[in-house]
VOGU-3710 file (C-alpha; in Angstrom, 3 decimals, decimal comma):
1> mnertsqeld> 173,276/130,843/64,796  170,468/128,413/65,542  167,923/131,245/65,752  168,922/132,584/62,330  168,579/129,498/60,149  165,893/131,182/58,021  168,076/134,237/57,391  170,842/134,126/54,808  174,245/135,117/56,137  176,979/136,478/53,892
11> vvilaagkgt> 180,392/136,865/55,502  182,754/139,365/53,887  186,416/138,987/54,861  188,696/141,889/53,990  192,124/140,650/52,868  193,323/143,200/50,318  195,938/145,133/52,283  199,623/145,116/51,351  200,931/144,704/54,891  203,971/146,874/54,201
21> rmysdtpkvl> 204,983/146,865/57,873  205,541/143,106/57,728  208,537/143,730/55,424  207,773/140,496/53,621  207,239/139,145/50,117  204,370/137,079/51,555  200,936/138,750/51,708  200,162/139,696/55,287  197,036/137,539/55,506  199,073/134,434/54,628
31> hkvagkpmlr> 201,409/134,867/57,571  200,715/132,064/59,998  199,366/131,783/63,500  199,805/128,302/64,974  200,982/127,047/61,599  197,866/128,240/59,741  197,446/131,402/57,614  195,562/134,160/59,415  193,020/134,238/56,595  192,375/130,519/57,095
41> hvidcartlc> 191,644/131,112/60,794  188,988/133,692/59,889  187,454/131,498/57,161  187,237/128,580/59,585  185,538/130,844/62,115  183,012/131,952/59,475  182,216/128,326/58,674  181,246/127,661/62,290  178,542/130,328/61,854  176,934/128,326/59,031
51> atrihvvvgf> 177,426/131,181/56,571  175,396/130,942/53,367  178,276/132,451/51,411  181,818/133,514/52,292  183,316/136,392/50,311  187,021/137,267/50,449  188,129/140,646/49,133  191,723/140,524/47,905  194,057/143,030/46,293  197,805/142,776/46,857
61> qaekirsvid> 199,125/139,465/45,441  195,570/138,262/44,948  196,541/135,222/42,890  199,015/134,037/45,493  196,345/134,228/48,171  193,879/132,310/46,012  196,455/129,612/45,302  196,966/129,025/49,035  193,301/129,296/50,016  191,841/127,127/47,270
71> dsdihwslqe> 188,401/126,420/48,777  186,004/125,909/45,893  183,079/127,643/47,604  184,800/130,964/48,344  183,471/133,986/46,456  186,464/136,126/45,515  186,311/139,881/44,928  189,170/142,075/43,715  189,944/145,504/45,161  192,414/146,833/42,601
81> qqlgtghavk> 193,030/150,060/44,532  193,125/150,108/48,331  190,748/153,013/48,959  189,540/152,053/52,427  187,356/149,491/54,150  184,108/150,872/52,747  185,471/150,617/49,216  186,647/147,054/49,950  183,209/145,893/51,104  181,679/147,506/48,015
91> qalpaipqna> 183,601/145,052/45,801  181,744/142,110/47,358  178,248/143,633/47,414  177,197/142,681/43,837  177,292/138,998/44,838  175,242/139,513/48,007  171,433/139,271/47,855  169,333/142,071/49,323  167,655/139,817/51,900  170,905/138,673/53,556
101> tvlvlyadvp> 172,643/139,801/56,699  176,222/140,844/56,019  178,966/140,166/58,567  182,249/141,993/57,917  185,438/140,386/59,252  189,147/141,064/58,818  191,740/138,539/57,689  194,355/140,041/60,017  192,192/139,527/63,134  192,589/135,762/63,507
111> liapstlstl> 191,547/135,238/67,143  187,934/136,375/66,866  185,684/133,881/68,639  182,575/132,347/67,007  180,614/132,888/70,244  181,313/136,632/70,086  180,134/136,812/66,486  176,991/134,809/67,276  176,101/137,368/69,935  176,751/140,192/67,476
121> lesagdsrla> 174,532/138,586/64,833  171,657/138,276/67,281  171,597/142,088/67,389  171,750/142,532/63,608  169,476/142,062/60,618  165,861/143,160/60,136  166,838/146,833/59,743  169,325/146,733/62,613  173,040/147,531/62,530  175,342/145,901/65,089
131> ilsvlsqnpy> 178,987/146,811/65,604  181,550/145,103/67,805  183,476/147,350/70,199  186,046/146,746/72,913  187,257/148,629/75,958  190,915/149,238/75,151  193,609/149,793/77,748  195,565/151,734/75,140  193,172/153,156/72,531  195,833/155,071/70,595
141> glgriirnaa> 195,385/154,694/66,855  191,916/153,176/67,133  188,508/154,555/66,155  186,461/155,764/69,142  182,801/154,885/69,711  180,785/158,065/70,221  177,613/157,633/72,309  174,775/160,066/72,997  173,269/161,023/76,340  171,120/157,877/76,215
151> nqpiaiveek> 174,318/155,783/75,827  173,434/154,786/72,278  176,239/154,639/69,697  175,895/157,410/67,147  179,271/157,610/65,381  182,811/156,265/65,086  185,652/158,769/64,914  189,065/157,639/63,684  192,168/158,618/65,651  193,398/161,047/62,990
161> daneqqklik> 190,034/162,785/62,877  189,327/162,796/66,642  189,546/165,875/68,854  191,328/165,815/72,228  188,162/165,006/74,201  187,236/162,160/71,880  190,737/160,703/72,192  190,063/160,120/75,898  187,329/157,604/75,086  188,333/153,998/75,902
171> etntgilaap> 185,604/152,219/73,935  187,030/151,559/70,492  185,854/150,138/67,216  187,003/146,684/66,136  185,794/147,182/62,563  183,647/144,064/62,798  179,983/144,683/62,107  176,795/143,052/60,930  174,173/144,842/58,837  171,178/144,118/56,614
181> asqlhgwidr> 172,380/143,916/53,022  169,453/145,947/51,716  170,545/149,005/53,682  174,270/148,340/53,496  174,129/148,752/49,709  172,740/152,276/50,105  175,089/153,290/52,910  178,162/152,162/50,990  177,084/154,195/47,950  176,800/157,312/50,124
191> lknnnaqgey> 180,285/157,083/51,628  182,600/160,087/51,181  186,388/160,242/51,446  186,650/163,710/52,986  188,872/162,620/55,876  192,552/162,770/56,826  193,317/159,545/54,950  191,257/160,293/51,855  189,621/156,857/52,208  186,086/155,511/52,264
201> yltdilamav> 185,616/154,449/55,873  183,165/151,632/56,508  182,767/153,057/59,998  180,925/156,088/58,590  177,839/153,944/58,014  177,059/154,111/61,736  176,250/157,804/61,536  174,217/157,137/58,378  172,213/154,464/60,187  171,475/156,865/63,017
211> sdqvqvsaev> 170,414/159,505/60,474  168,126/156,951/58,797  166,643/156,093/62,217  167,952/152,542/62,001  168,441/150,807/65,331  172,163/150,598/66,166  173,796/148,543/68,893  177,409/148,203/69,972  178,196/144,809/71,447  181,189/145,156/73,756
221> tedetevlgv> 183,546/142,198/73,909  185,177/141,563/77,259  188,273/139,997/75,725  190,553/142,559/74,104  192,899/139,854/72,830  190,361/138,274/70,474  190,125/141,454/68,401  193,868/142,061/68,158  194,854/143,011/64,626  198,186/142,180/63,025
231> nnrqqlaive> 200,098/144,872/61,154  203,704/143,933/61,922  205,824/141,019/63,114  205,672/142,137/66,718  201,882/142,017/66,704  202,000/138,667/64,921  204,169/137,289/67,729  201,770/138,651/70,356  198,803/137,017/68,632  200,729/133,744/68,294
241> rqfqlqqand> 201,539/133,647/72,010  197,960/134,501/72,944  196,615/131,725/70,729  199,074/129,218/72,178  198,225/130,229/75,738  194,533/129,688/75,006  195,275/126,193/73,751  197,496/125,460/76,748  194,756/126,545/79,133  192,283/124,283/77,331
251> lllrgvslad> 194,683/121,344/77,800  195,092/122,110/81,489  191,331/122,204/81,980  191,111/118,800/80,243  193,539/117,290/82,737  196,842/117,469/80,830  199,928/118,357/82,887  202,085/121,046/81,275  205,458/121,887/82,804  205,040/125,462/81,543
261> pkridirgkl> 201,850/126,546/79,725  203,833/129,330/78,052  206,232/126,897/76,407  204,167/124,640/74,189  203,243/125,182/70,538  200,211/123,464/69,048  199,984/124,011/65,297  197,190/121,601/64,557  194,957/119,295/66,609  196,039/117,549/69,796
271> ecgrdveidv> 193,943/114,853/71,489  195,047/113,589/74,892  194,046/110,738/77,166  194,217/110,764/80,948  197,266/111,723/83,001  199,335/112,950/80,060  202,482/114,889/80,964  204,171/117,319/78,542  207,459/119,023/79,374  208,644/122,364/77,969
281> navieghvil> 209,120/123,304/74,316  207,016/120,537/72,779  205,859/121,342/69,233  202,710/119,685/67,904  201,760/119,814/64,214  199,043/118,163/62,160  196,842/115,719/64,081  198,421/114,104/67,120  196,722/111,615/69,455  198,238/110,796/72,842
291> gdrvriasnv> 196,939/107,858/74,868  196,721/107,573/78,645  199,778/108,233/80,804  201,946/109,331/77,887  205,001/111,311/78,962  206,575/113,810/76,560  209,967/115,146/77,607  211,418/118,529/76,647  212,042/119,701/73,077  209,994/116,959/71,406
301> ylkdavignd> 208,470/117,484/67,940  205,335/115,489/67,029  203,522/115,627/63,708  200,585/113,439/62,584  201,355/110,769/65,154  199,306/108,287/67,165  200,908/107,466/70,520  199,591/104,584/72,622  199,146/104,276/76,379  202,161/104,427/78,699
311> vhihanshie> 204,617/105,569/76,032  207,596/107,625/77,169  209,161/109,937/74,592  212,494/111,246/75,827  213,979/114,663/75,126  214,816/116,061/71,696  213,024/113,378/69,698  211,442/114,084/66,302  208,411/111,984/65,343  206,393/112,337/62,137
321> dtniaqecqi> 203,594/110,248/60,565  204,250/107,460/63,028  202,067/105,001/64,955  203,450/103,936/68,326  201,728/101,192/70,314  201,547/101,059/74,110  204,515/100,848/76,490  207,167/101,929/73,989  210,288/103,928/74,817  211,570/106,552/72,367
331> gpfarlrpgt> 214,794/108,551/72,442  216,406/110,726/73,548  217,491/112,247/70,235  215,515/109,765/68,126  214,059/110,526/64,721  211,039/108,516/63,579  210,257/109,418/59,975  207,010/108,839/58,043  205,780/105,273/57,829  207,305/104,062/61,088
341> rlaknakign> 205,108/101,651/63,066  206,094/100,402/66,514  204,407/97,443/68,204  203,932/97,070/71,965  206,991/97,491/74,183  209,357/98,339/71,329  212,312/100,598/72,060  214,005/103,206/69,896  217,073/104,638/71,582  219,277/107,684/71,224
351> fvetkkanig> 220,468/108,828/67,809  218,356/106,247/65,976  216,547/107,056/62,725  213,730/104,976/61,252  211,730/105,322/58,032  208,946/103,073/56,685  209,831/100,541/59,347  207,504/98,119/61,096  209,114/97,163/64,381  207,629/94,221/66,247
361> igskvnhlsy> 206,685/93,550/69,860  209,584/93,952/72,265  212,145/94,725/69,567  214,959/97,172/70,272  217,009/99,571/68,193  218,918/101,110/71,028  221,425/103,560/69,600  223,231/105,057/66,630  221,397/103,095/63,943  219,338/103,602/60,790
371> vgdselgenv> 216,436/101,278/59,967  214,553/102,077/56,761  212,148/100,159/54,491  212,249/97,301/56,957  210,096/94,684/58,674  211,269/93,618/62,125  209,616/90,731/63,952  209,282/90,276/67,702  212,169/90,555/70,177  214,725/91,632/67,595
381> nigagtitcn> 217,879/93,302/68,900  219,686/95,760/66,634  223,211/96,608/67,808  224,760/100,052/67,823  225,852/101,462/64,489  223,712/99,097/62,397  222,300/100,425/59,140  219,940/99,059/56,516  221,334/99,891/53,094  217,968/100,299/51,410
391> ydgvnkfkti> 218,804/102,628/48,503  221,049/101,994/45,520  220,811/105,535/44,193  217,744/104,772/42,086  215,487/102,224/43,795  214,506/101,366/47,372  214,721/97,784/48,671  213,363/96,051/51,750  215,057/94,384/54,692  213,145/91,641/56,531
401> ikdgvfvgsn> 214,312/90,616/59,990  212,432/87,714/61,555  211,607/87,089/65,242  214,442/86,811/67,722  217,240/87,976/65,410  220,326/89,468/67,087  222,316/91,903/64,955  225,767/92,781/66,231  227,106/96,316/66,323  228,416/98,149/63,275
411> talvapvtlg> 226,599/95,902/60,792  225,425/96,876/57,314  222,394/95,007/55,941  222,368/95,436/52,153  218,786/95,125/50,929  216,999/93,214/49,609  217,865/90,761/52,331  216,065/88,505/54,825  217,429/87,414/58,203  215,791/84,189/59,320
421> kgatigagsi> 214,160/83,576/62,680  216,669/83,368/65,537  219,677/84,243/63,371  222,717/86,012/64,783  224,833/88,503/62,853  228,419/89,006/63,982  229,503/92,533/64,755  231,064/94,479/61,913  229,480/92,323/59,188  228,291/93,431/55,770
431> itadveedsl> 225,360/91,149/54,957  224,497/90,929/51,255  222,655/87,587/51,162  219,802/85,989/53,089  220,673/84,361/56,413  219,039/81,085/57,434  217,171/80,828/60,714  219,065/79,931/63,889  222,418/80,407/62,134  225,394/82,703/62,659
441> avarakqrsi> 226,457/84,980/59,829  229,845/86,678/59,901  231,005/88,735/56,923  234,158/90,666/57,687  237,873/90,575/56,874  239,995/88,185/58,888  241,975/89,929/61,618  245,777/90,042/61,257  248,474/91,235/63,645  251,734/92,552/62,130
451> sgwkrpvkk> 254,590/92,518/64,612  257,212/95,254/64,610  254,896/97,759/62,978  256,316/101,272/62,751  253,925/104,206/62,724  254,496/106,847/60,048  256,591/109,826/61,167  255,825/113,356/60,057  258,524/114,689/57,693
//
C-alpha cells in the first residue's frame, strides 16, 4: 500500500448472510477460526492495508455482530433484505467518497492474505477494475471467469447460469474486487436481477466495465486455500486446519521443533526463543511467550503466560495468566490459575492447583495440593495433600509461608496465617494460628489404640 498513500481506500466487508447451513444460533461471521471470529480476521487484514475507512454490511442478527465487533471506527451498513452481493455493496456506497478506491471483501473468507490484496490494489483505481480469481481444482458451484481471444477478462458467469462449455473453465471468481468508487456507484445502479437466483450480482459489473471501455484485470492467486469461503461446519473445520498448518509452518521456519505440525492449535500470539520443543496437542491462547530451550509435553494448555528459559512443562498441564521464571518444572496434570508467579527453579508437581500464588526460588509443591492467595518464600516444601483454606464463603484471605518452611502432608492452612522462617508443620495438622520461626507446629488429635475392637457386621 505504500504506493497508494495519496489515494483513499474504503474497504467494504460483506457480513449480512444468515449462514443457514451452519445450523447455529450464532451468525456465521462470528464463528471462530483460531479462537477469533471470521469477521475479525477480515477486519484485521483490512487494517494492515491502511484503509481510510472500513465498512461492514450486516443483516442477520446485526446487533449481535455489532456487540461482538465493537470497534469505534467501523462504518456499519444494514442490508435488511439479502438481495445479493451487488445490493449489499450498495448499502455502503452512500458513505464512500467518489475519489476513493473500493475494495470488497467477505467476512466468511478469513484466510485472505494482505500481500494478495496489495497486489490486487496495485491494478485498481484510476478508472481500472481489478478482480481476484483463482484456478480451482474443483470449480463446481463457483462463478467462472470468461476471457476473450486476447485473454482479457470480459465477464463472470455464475454456476447456475453457465452453459456446459463454460462449466469446464477452471479459473473462478473469488468475489473479491477493487474498483474506483466514482464508477462503482454507476455500475451498482445499473445492476439487474434477471438471473436464476433473482439477485443483484456484484460480478455483473465486470461486463459493464468492459462495455464502458474500462480497463479490467484479473489477478490470479496461486494459493486456493486463502480464498476458501465458509458456508458450513465442514468448511469451517477445513479453514481452521489450514490456518493452524500455516502457523505451524511459520514456527518450524523460526526454529521451533514440533512433534507433529498438524497437532498444534494457536489461537492467539505465540513468541518462542531458541530450541523450543512442543509435543502434540498443545493449545495456545492469548499471548504466550516461551523462552529458550522450553519443552512443552503433550496435551498442554497455555493462555497468556510468560515462560522462562529451560522450563519443562509436563503432559496435561493447564496454565493461565501465569509467569514462570527459568528452570522450573511443571506437572504432569498441574493447573496454574491466574495470578500464579513462580521464581527460578520452583517445582509444581502432579495434580497441584495454584491461584494468585507467588512461589519463591527453589520451592516445591510436588503433588495433590492446592495453594491459593499465598506468598511462599525460598526453598519451601509443601507436602502432599496440603491445602490453603483461603475462602470463608464470603472473603478471601492470604497465607504467608516464609523461607525454608517444611509443611507435612495432609495439612490444612486456615488463612489468614503466617508460617515463620524455618518452621515445620507436622503431617495431618490444621493450622489456624501463626507459627513462629524455627518451631514445630502440630495440630491434630492424639492417637489412641483400642484393644479388642470388633468391626461392625452386616445384618
